[in-house]
N, C-alpha and C positions, 0 to 999 in steps of 0.2 A: 125582818128576820135576816134577809140577804145582807142588809147594811151591817147588822151586828156580826154576822159571820165574816164579812169582809174586814171589818175593823179588828176582829179577833185574829184573823190571819195576818194582817199587817203588823199587829202588835207582836205576834209570835215571831215574825221575821226579824223585827227590830231587836227583840230580846236575843234571838239566835245569833244575829250578826254581832251584837254587843259581846256575847260570850266568846265568839270566835276571835274577835279583836283582843279580848283579854287573854285568851289562851295563846294567841300569836305573840303578844307582848311578853308573856312569861317565857315562851320558848326563845324569843330573841334575847331576853335578859340572860337566860341560861347559856345560850351560845356565846354571847359577848363575854360572860364570866369565864367560860371555858377557854375562849380565844385569848383573853388577857392573861390567864394563868398558864398558858401553854409554854413549855420549855423552849428557850432560845438556844439553839446549838451554835457553837463556833464551827466554822466550815470544816476544820480538821477533824473535829469530833463527829460531825454528821457523816462525813465520808467513811468513817470506820464502821458505821451501822447502816449505811445507805441501802444495802440489799434488803433490809427489814422495813424500810420506810418508803419503798416505791409506791407511787400513786396515793400517798398520804400527804395531808397538808402539814407543813412544818414551818418553823421560823428558823432562819439561819442568819448569822452575822459574819460579814466579811468586808474586805477592803476592795474598792472598785479599781481595777487596773486598766479597763478599756470600756468604752461605749462605742457602739457602731455610729459613726459620724453622719452617715447619710439618712438612715431611717430611725436610729435610736431605739430600735425594737429589741435590742439585747445588750447586755453588759456582761463583763467577766469579773468575778470576785476571787480573791485569794484568801487563804487562811493565815493564821499567825505565823506559821512556819515558813510561808512563802513557797512551799514545795507543792501545794495542791491548789487547783483552781476549779471553778465551775461556771458554766454559762447560765445566765438567767434570761429567759424570754419575757418580753413585756406583754402581759395578759391582764385580765381582770381590770382593776382600777388603774393600772399603770399604762399610761398613754405612750410612754417612751422614756428612755434614759437620756438626760442631757449631758453634754460633754463636761459640764462643771462638776459632775459627780466623781470624775476620775480623781483618785487620791483620798476620797472620803470613805468613811465606814458606814455601811448600811445594815439595817435589820430588815430582812425580806421575808414576807409570808408568801408561800406558794406551794405548789404540788410538785414533789420530787419525782422525776422521770428517769428512765434508763434507756440507753441505746446500746445494743449489743453488737460488737464487731466480731463477726465469725472468723474462724481460722482461715477460711477461704478468702475472705475480704482482706485480712492481714497479709496473707500470701501475695495477693494481687498488689497491695500497697508496696510491699517489699520489691516485687518485680518492677513496678513502675518507677520506684525510687532508684533502683540499680540502673535501669535504662536511662534515666535522667542524668545519673552520674557519669555514664559512659559518653554522653554528649559533650561533657566538659564545658559547660556554658558559664563557668565562673561561680557555680553554686555548690561546689564540693563540700563546703562547711555545712550548708543547709541540708544536703543529702546525707551527710554523716549524722547530723542531729536527728533526721527522720529515721535513719536506720537504728540509731540508739533508742529512739522511742519504740520502734517496732520490737527491738530486742527486749526492752522493759515489759512490753505487753505480753510477749511470749513467756517471760519469766513469771509474771503475775499469773498467767493462765496455768502454768505448770504448778506453781506453789498452791494455787487454789483448786487444782484438779478440775478445771473448766475448759470447755471447748470454745469459749468466747471471751472477749474482753469487754468489761462494762464501762461505759461512759455515762456519768450522771449529770443531769442538768435540771433546771427548775423552770416550771411555768409560773412566773411570779404573778401574784395577785395584788400585792400592795407592798410598800416599803416606807421606812422612816430613816432619815439620816441621823446618825448618832453624833 
């Protein structure tokens, strides 16, 4: 009787495990289908709706302008207009971005993130930049470019009625060269 009970229990476990594997396979197939049919955004397009996509997995396409040469843990992509860029951190299946990717177009899957620069932070940036400019260390052009960026941030904040400036970046999970 104990043997029969034991065999029945083992059989139930095998059937149960088999059903879970089948359910997991179905869920994986659904996830794969959803992932393959997900919209691929051009970087310019994604940044126009980025505030709605924070902490969501998205696919974006852009051209690589820079990879960090020492660690390879991040790259920068630009959109078609060349006016916008975004940092992509190497996470998930991405071990790193090699230097050969510079100039190529990538389709990157990852989680969109936001870093908010507060008004106080921007004020401090401006103060530091002005102090650096006073030292006249030959970087007057750099300081002016930084001050122009700060002015653009302030204009954006005013236009959007925000007390912060949003910087968007991506925790990349995977990529394909196009």
